[in-house]
N, C-alpha and C positions, 0 to 999 in steps of 0.2 A: 711625487706625492699625489695619491688619489684623494679627491675631495667629493664627498657625497652631499649634495645639497638637498635638504628636506624643506619643502616650501608649502606653507599653509596659506591657501588662497581662497578668497570668497567673492572677489569682485574684479572688474576690469581685466579681462583676459589679455588684451593687447599690452597692458602694463606688465603683466607676468611674463609675456613673451619678451619684452624689452629687458626685463631683469635677467632672464635666463641667457639671452644673447650677450649681455654684458659680462656675465660670469663664465660663459662657455670657454672651455679650455680642453686641451687634449686629454687631460687627466680628470675631467669633471663628469659627474653623473647626477641626474636630477630625478627626484621623486616629488610629485606634485599631488597634494591632497586638496580637492575642491570641496568646500563646505556643502553638506547635503542639502542645505537650503537654496543653493545656487544651481542654475542650469549648467550641466557639464559640457554640453555640445559646443558652445562658443570657445571653451578652453581647449577642447580637442582640436578644433579647427585652427586656433591660433598657434598651437604648439606642435602641429603635425609634422613639421620639417625637422625636428630634433630627434636624432636617432639614439641619443644617449639619455633619453628621458622616459620615465614611466609615470603615467597618470593613474592614480588609484581608481579602480573600477567601482561600480555601484556597491558591491557587497563589502568593500573596504572603506567606504566613506562614512563619515560621522557628522552629526549635527554639532557644530562648534559654536555654542552660545557663549557669550562673554562670561568669564568666571566659572565655566563649567568643565566637565570631565572630557567632553568631546575632543578638545585640543590635545589632551594627554593621550587619549586612545589613538587618535590619528597619528600622533608622533611615534607611539610605540609600534604601530603598524609599519611605518616607514623605517624605523630602526631595525625591525625584524627583517625587512627586505634587504637592508644593507648587510646585515649579518649573513643572510642566506647567499648573497651575491659574492661574499668573500673579497669584496673590493676594500681592502684594508687601507686605512689612512685616517681621514677625518669625516665626521658627520656634522654638518652645519645646519642649524635650524634657523630658518628665515620666514618672514611673512611675505605675502605677495605684494606688499607695499613698501618693502625694503629696496635699497639700491646700493651698489658698491661705491664707496668713495675712494677706492684704489682700483687700479687696473687688474684684470685677471692674472696677468704675469706677476704683478706685485703680490697678489693674494696667494698664488701658488708658491712663490718664493718664501713668503712669510711662513706658511705651514711647513715647507721644506726645512726651514731654519729652526723650527720649534717642535721637533718630533716628540710625541709622548705627552705633551702638555695638554691640559684641559682649560678651556676658556669659558668661565661662567661667573657671574656675579653672585655673591652670597654674603649673608650675615646671620648670626644666630638669633633665634627667636626665644623670648620676646625681644622686640626692637622698637625704638622710638621712631623708626622710619615709617612704620605702619600704624594706622589708627588702632588704638587699644593694644598696641604692641604686636598685633597680628594673632593674638590668642583666640579671638573669636573665629578665625579661620580654622584653628586647630580643634577647638572644643565645641563649636556650634555646628548644627546641621544647616546646610544650604537648601532651602525650599524654593524651587523656581516657580514663578507665577506665570511666566510667558517666555518666549524666546527673545524678547527685547532686552537690550543691554541694561543691566542694573535692576531689572524687574524681578527681585527675589527678596526673601527675608532670611535671616539667620536666627535659628532657635536652639536653645540648649536642650539637653536630654531631660526627660522626666526625673532622672536620678540626680540632676544637678540642682543646687540651691538656687541658681540663677533663673531656673524655670518659673519659680513662684514669685513673679513680679508683675507690676502693671505693664511694663514694657512688653513682656512676653504675651500678656493677655491681648494687647493691641495688635500684635503680630498674628496671633492665632485668629482673631476676628477677621483680619485681612485675608488670611489664607482660606478661611471658610467662605467668606464673601466672594472670593475669586474661584470657588469651586474646586479647590485643590486639597480637600480634606483627606483623601487617601494618602497623600504625601506625608501626613503627620504620623503614620504608623512607625516610622523610623525612630521617632522620639522615645520609644519605649526601650531603646538600647542605649547603653552607656557610650559616651564618645570621648576618647582620649587618644592622643598621638601614640603610635606603637612604641613600646619601651625599648625595642631593639634598634631604634634610630634616634638621633638627635635632630630636632627640627631646625631647619634653616630656610631662609627666604632669599629671593633675588629676582632679577629680570627673567622673563620667559626665554629669551634668545641666548643661544650658546653654541660653542664648537667643541666637540668632544672627540678624542681619539678613539678609534674603533676597539681598542682593547678595553677602554672604560665602558663603551657601549655594550660589549659582550658581558662584562661583569654586572652591569645594570640589569640586563635582560635575565641573567641567571639569578640575581638577587630577588627580582620581582617574582620570578617563577617559583622560588623557594619560600616566598612570603605572600601567599595569595590573599591574605587579609588586608594587605597594604593598599591594593587597588580598590577594594570595597570601601575602606576607610576614606580614601581620597575622593571616591565617587560622590560622597556626601559632604564634601568640603568646598569652601569658596576659593577660587583661583588656585586650584591644585598645581597648575603649570608653574606657579611661582614658589612652590614649596617642594614638590616631589623630587624633581631632578637635582635641585640644590642639595637636599638632604642625602640623596643617594650618592652623589659625587663626593660629598664630604665624608661619608662613611667609607666609601671605597678607597679614598686617598688619605684616610685619617693618620696614617703613619708617614706620609710624605706630602704634607700640605703645600710644599714649595712647588709642586707640579701643577697647582691650580692657579690660573691667572685671570685677570679681569675679562669681562665680556668684550667682544670685538665689535659690538653694534652700538652706535651712538644714537640715543633717543633724546628728543627735546621735551623735557618735562617742565619747561620754564613758564608755561602759560598760567593764567589765573585759575583759581579753584573752580570757577564756573565754566571755564573754557574746555572744549573737548581735549582729552588726553590720549596719547601724546600729541604735541603740536604737529601740524602738517608743514613741511618745509616749503618755502617760497623762494623765488629768485633772490630776494633780499638776504637769504641765509647763505648764499654762495661764499662770501668772505669767511664766515664762521666755519663752513665745511672745509675750506682750504687750510684753515689753521688747526684742524683736528690733529690729535696725536698720531704718530705713525702706527700705533697699535689699534686704531679704529679702522676696520676694513669695510664696515657697512654702516648704513644709517637708516632710520625710519622715523616718520613715515612720509611717503610721497603720494601725490595724487595727480596723475597725468591728465585727468579730465579737467582739473583746475589749472595746472601748469604743464602743458604738453611739451614745452621746450626744455624743461628743467633737467631731465636725464641726459640729453645731449650736451647741455651746458656743463653738467658735472664731468662728463667724459672729456670735454675740451678745456675746461678751466680748472677743475679740481684735481683730476688724475695727474696731469703734468706738473702741478704746483709742488707736490711733495718731491718728485724726482729732481726738480730744479734745486730745491733746498739741499738735497743730499749731495748733488754735484758740487 
């Protein structure tokens, strides 16, 4: 079973190297996108020994601001590379701060035992899992004020009743004060989710079989307005792929299974999300379901010993349970 890993990286090249070394297998291939805001030279140096790895060059790199379209564009570029390579099997989307909680042999066997399945979390929108049911992501335009995380406003179209409110006025003043007036032109257009799709949301990270990948690429090519719509939406990476996978598999939903990446969202509302794992989390990682293959997020600058401890204490733990 061929596994194509798509890695979105923006920091700590040595940690990305450690991640790839842990996942490396005879049937593995890696596509690494480095955020355009980061220097690429350290990544090239750290990853130069891997022969089954492709680092996206300058012309294929995107600026990946939190909640923006750059992540989606970078992901599509890597998916197209997988399609062109004809290395059929799976495409697995990870961040550079993920780490496997199972060995590469286990992961390879897992995909071998689940051919044709797609692994992605999803729920129909609106949903009480998201603020305002997630409808502001669908019906409001995202106006970025800077590249900093969370530094944006969401505004309704001029054609929407919601535009004519004091809340909108405050946001408009903020946009004008920040010198982003030109971004407001988009508000003259109506904004509504395309009627040929049903909106679904879920986590960014997934593992899709390459047949599904081909269908996604074809669908997007045939619906050019979809990318334009998503370009002006908030967190499109948490809506677009979920909606497409559900559309493609609408007649056989049993082929869709839960996301394989465990993310710790248990912190307080004011804490950074998701939580960064510490050595104290090792018992929790040992007790994860056999269907969790990866976890995020990790920071080797804070806890440099943690990846090795996962390999020595977490990987063998599940094998022992099975025996």
